[in-house]
C-alpha positions in Angstrom: 93.3 125.8 69.6 91.1 126.6 72.5 89.0 124.9 75.0 86.3 126.2 77.4 85.9 124.5 80.8 83.6 125.3 83.7 85.8 125.6 86.8 84.5 126.8 90.1 81.2 127.8 88.4 83.0 130.1 85.9 83.8 129.4 82.2 87.5 129.6 81.7 89.2 129.5 78.3 92.5 127.8 77.7 94.5 128.3 74.6 97.5 126.8 72.9 99.3 128.3 69.9 99.6 124.9 68.1 98.9 121.2 68.7 102.2 119.3 69.1 102.7 116.3 66.8 103.2 114.3 69.9 99.4 114.4 70.5 98.6 112.6 67.3 101.4 110.1 67.9 100.1 109.3 71.4 96.6 108.9 70.1 97.7 106.3 67.5 99.8 104.5 70.0 96.8 104.2 72.3 94.5 103.1 69.5 97.1 100.4 68.5 97.2 99.2 72.1 93.4 99.0 72.2 93.2 97.2 68.9 95.8 94.6 70.1 93.6 93.8 73.1 90.2 93.7 71.3 90.0 90.0 71.5 89.5 90.0 75.2 86.7 91.8 77.0 88.1 94.8 78.8 87.5 95.3 82.5 85.8 98.4 83.8 89.2 99.5 85.2 90.8 99.0 81.8 88.1 101.2 80.2 88.7 103.9 82.8 92.4 103.8 82.2 92.0 104.0 78.4 89.7 107.0 78.8 92.1 108.7 81.1 95.0 108.1 78.6 92.9 109.5 75.8 91.8 112.6 77.7 95.2 113.3 79.1 96.3 113.9 75.5 94.2 117.1 75.8 95.2 118.1 79.3 98.8 117.1 79.4 100.1 117.3 75.8 97.9 119.7 73.8 97.3 122.2 76.6 100.6 121.6 78.5 98.9 120.9 81.9 97.1 124.3 82.0 94.3 122.3 83.6 94.0 118.9 85.2 92.3 115.8 83.9 89.8 116.1 86.8 89.0 119.7 85.7 88.4 118.4 82.2 86.1 115.7 83.4 84.2 118.1 85.7 84.1 121.1 83.4 83.1 119.7 80.0 80.6 117.3 78.6 81.8 114.0 77.0 80.7 115.2 73.6 82.6 118.5 73.9 85.8 116.8 75.1 85.5 114.2 72.3 85.1 117.0 69.7 88.2 118.8 71.1 90.2 115.6 71.0 89.1 115.1 67.4 90.1 118.6 66.6 93.5 118.1 68.1 94.1 114.8 66.3 92.6 115.5 62.9 93.1 119.3 62.9 89.4 119.7 61.8 86.8 121.5 63.7 83.5 119.7 63.6 81.7 122.7 62.0 84.2 123.0 59.2 83.5 121.5 55.9 85.6 118.6 54.9 87.1 117.8 51.6 83.8 117.2 49.8 83.9 117.9 46.1 87.3 119.4 46.2 86.6 121.9 48.9 
């Protein structure tokens, strides 16, 4: 898996040979925590903390701290970071075909 970030005005590519299973586990732990607290309206700080936890799956677990969370926030769009997180968790790149009609 790879991710491209703009750091100091230059596009830098970071790679990892595989996505650790821990990434998927941390994702589902966080989703469970969010579901448990859905009955109450989250504060802005709680939303920020949840977003940091989600994105740190990419920076800390998947890419083993090759870049910081701040570099991810400053060097990628939200849509791109979300696509990369989805790729890490589901193993499916957005442009890939799914399992439609037995593919």
